C-alpha positions in Angstrom: -10.2 14.0 27.8 -6.6 13.1 26.9 -5.5 15.7 24.5 -2.3 13.9 23.8 -4.1 10.9 22.3 -6.3 13.1 20.2 -3.2 15.0 18.9 -1.5 11.7 18.0 -4.6 10.5 16.0 -5.0 13.9 14.2 -1.3 13.9 13.2 -1.6 10.3 12.0 -4.5 11.2 9.8 -2.7 14.3 8.4 0.4 12.3 7.7 -1.5 9.5 5.8 -3.5 12.0 3.7 -1.1 14.9 3.1 -0.7 13.9 -0.5 -4.4 14.3 -1.1 -4.4 17.8 0.5 -1.3 18.8 -1.4 -2.7 17.6 -4.7 -5.9 19.6 -4.1 -3.9 22.7 -3.3 -1.9 22.1 -6.5 -5.0 21.7 -8.6 -6.5 24.8 -7.1 -3.2 26.7 -7.9 -3.5 25.6 -11.5 -7.1 26.7 -11.7 -6.2 30.1 -10.2 -3.4 30.5 -12.8 -5.9 29.8 -15.6 -8.2 32.5 -14.0 -5.5 35.0 -14.4 -5.5 34.6 -18.2 -7.5 37.1 -20.2 -9.3 34.4 -22.1 -12.9 33.4 -21.7 -12.3 29.7 -22.2 -9.4 29.7 -19.7 -11.5 31.6 -17.2 -14.3 29.1 -17.6 -12.0 26.0 -17.3 -10.3 27.6 -14.3 -13.6 28.3 -12.5 -14.9 24.8 -13.0 -11.5 23.2 -12.1 -11.3 25.3 -8.9 -14.6 23.9 -7.6 -14.1 20.4 -8.9 -10.8 20.1 -7.0 -12.7 20.9 -3.8 -15.6 18.6 -4.6 -13.2 15.7 -5.4 -11.3 16.2 -2.1 -14.6 16.5 -0.2 -15.7 13.2 -1.7 -12.4 11.3 -1.2 -11.4 12.4 2.3 -14.3 10.8 4.3 -13.9 7.5 2.5 -10.2 7.5 2.8 -9.9 8.8 6.4 -12.9 7.0 7.9 -14.2 4.1 5.9 -10.9 2.8 4.6 -9.3 3.0 8.1 -11.5 0.0 9.0 -10.0 -2.0 6.1 -6.3 -1.2 6.4 -3.4 -1.3 8.8 -4.2 2.0 10.7 -6.8 0.2 12.8 -4.1 -1.8 14.5 -2.4 1.4 15.4 -5.6 2.8 17.0 -6.2 -0.4 19.0 -2.7 -0.2 20.4 -3.4 3.0 22.3 -5.9 3.8 25.0 -8.6 5.8 23.2 -12.3 6.3 24.0 -15.2 6.7 21.6 -15.3 10.5 22.4 -11.6 10.9 21.7 -11.9 9.0 18.4 -14.9 11.2 17.4 -13.1 14.4 18.2 -9.9 13.4 16.4 -11.8 12.2 13.3 -13.9 15.3 13.0 -11.0 17.7 13.6 -8.6 15.9 11.2 -11.1 15.3 8.4 -12.7 18.8 8.5 -9.3 20.4 9.0 -7.8 18.6 5.9 -10.7 19.9 3.8 -10.8 23.4 5.3 -7.1 24.2 4.4 -7.5 24.0 0.6 -11.1 25.3 0.8 -10.1 28.4 2.7 -7.0 29.0 0.5 -9.2 28.7 -2.7 -12.0 30.9 -1.4 -9.6 33.6 -0.2 -7.6 33.5 -3.5 -10.7 33.7 -5.6 -12.0 36.7 -3.6 -8.6 38.5 -3.9 -8.6 37.7 -7.6 -12.0 39.3 -8.0 -11.0 42.4 -6.1 -7.8 42.8 -8.1 -9.2 42.4 -11.6 -10.7 45.5 -13.0 -12.7 43.5 -15.6 -14.5 41.5 -12.8 -17.2 43.5 -11.1 -16.9 43.2 -7.3 -20.7 42.6 -7.2 -19.9 38.9 -8.0 -18.0 38.4 -4.7 -21.1 37.5 -2.6 -22.1 34.9 -5.3 -18.5 33.5 -5.2 -18.7 33.0 -1.4 -22.1 31.3 -1.8 -20.7 29.0 -4.4 -17.8 28.1 -2.1 -20.3 27.3 0.6 -21.8 24.5 -1.5 -18.9 22.1 -1.5 -18.4 22.9 2.2 -21.9 21.7 3.1 -21.6 18.8 0.7 -18.4 17.7 2.4 -20.0 17.9 5.8 -22.9 15.7 4.6 -20.5 13.1 3.2 -18.2 13.1 6.2 -21.2 12.8 8.5 -22.5 9.8 6.6 -19.1 8.2 6.8 -18.7 8.7 10.5 -22.3 8.0 11.6 -23.0 4.9 9.4 -19.5 3.4 9.0 -20.8 2.2 5.7 -19.1 2.7 2.3 -22.5 2.3 0.6 -24.2 5.1 2.5 -21.1 7.3 2.1 -21.1 6.8 -1.6 -24.8 7.4 -1.8 -24.4 10.7 0.1 -21.5 11.6 -2.3 -23.7 11.0 -5.3 -26.6 13.0 -4.0 -24.4 16.0 -3.0 -22.3 16.0 -6.2 -25.4 15.7 -8.5 -27.1 18.6 -6.7 -24.4 21.3 -7.2 -25.4 22.0 -10.8 -29.1 22.2 -9.9 -28.5 24.6 -7.0 -26.2 26.7 -9.2 -29.0 26.9 -11.8 -31.6 28.2 -9.4 -29.1 30.6 -7.7 -28.0 32.2 -11.0 -31.6 32.7 -12.1 -32.6 34.3 -8.8 -33.0 38.1 -9.4 -32.0 38.8 -5.8 -28.7 37.2 -6.6 -27.9 37.9 -10.2 -29.2 41.4 -10.1 -26.0 42.6 -8.3 -23.4 40.8 -10.4 -22.4 43.9 -12.3 -22.3 46.2 -9.3 -18.9 47.9 -8.8 -19.1 47.0 -5.1 -20.3 43.8 -3.2 -24.0 44.0 -2.4 -24.8 42.1 0.8 -28.6 41.8 0.3 -31.0 40.0 2.6 -31.1 37.0 0.2 -27.3 36.7 0.1 -26.9 36.9 3.8 -29.7 34.4 4.4 -28.1 31.9 2.0 -24.6 32.4 3.5 -26.0 32.1 7.1 -27.9 29.0 6.0 -24.8 27.3 4.7 -22.8 28.1 7.8 -25.6 26.8 10.1 -26.1 23.7 8.0 -22.4 22.8 8.1 -22.3 23.5 11.9 -25.5 21.5 12.5 -24.3 18.5 10.5 -21.0 18.4 12.2 -22.6 18.8 15.6 -25.0 15.9 15.0 -22.2 13.8 13.7 -20.1 14.4 16.8 -23.0 13.7 19.1 -24.0 10.4 17.4 -20.4 9.3 16.9 -19.4 10.0 20.6 -22.3 7.9 21.8 -21.1 4.8 20.1 -19.8 2.1 22.4 -17.5 0.7 19.7 -15.7 2.5 16.9 -13.4 -0.1 15.5 
């Protein structure tokens, strides 16, 4: 496998979508600034805004980096270099996932540090914060997988709608689960069996979706 070709394709994707990534980071920065304020309304707005910035990025990147590539000038660039279906699959997965993981990891780390540094926020909420951050990660993997596997804007939009409409429902059931909400006021993080099971499930789901996506994408004979 020619690593040089893969690197060129990844750098091309990052260059074309750097504005989206920077805007997501900026939106996350504003949300974190609001979370610093000692005001309930600001804290609520900042919390929602922080996750919305990731959800929006996770919805836009697969469409922009995969679906729209087949409609715009970047296809001509790909066809001008010797690239196989496997190389294309590797580059697309690495670039798309990487562009999402940067603001996702920065936001998750910053939110955790904020919870640890604020005396008025019980550290028992940290496991729940990490669970919440796992939701847009899995949702992004579903949308990216739909875009890469189907090459269809319709199926990608359908996957986006299903994922985005499920976050509120999942949050509702999580926050009402005694095994989860029973530790919110703990002075230290409580890594209960329920918490670890959910976190492991999110990691496994994301990994499985990306693995299946790579397998199916790499078996395609044509990718443009």
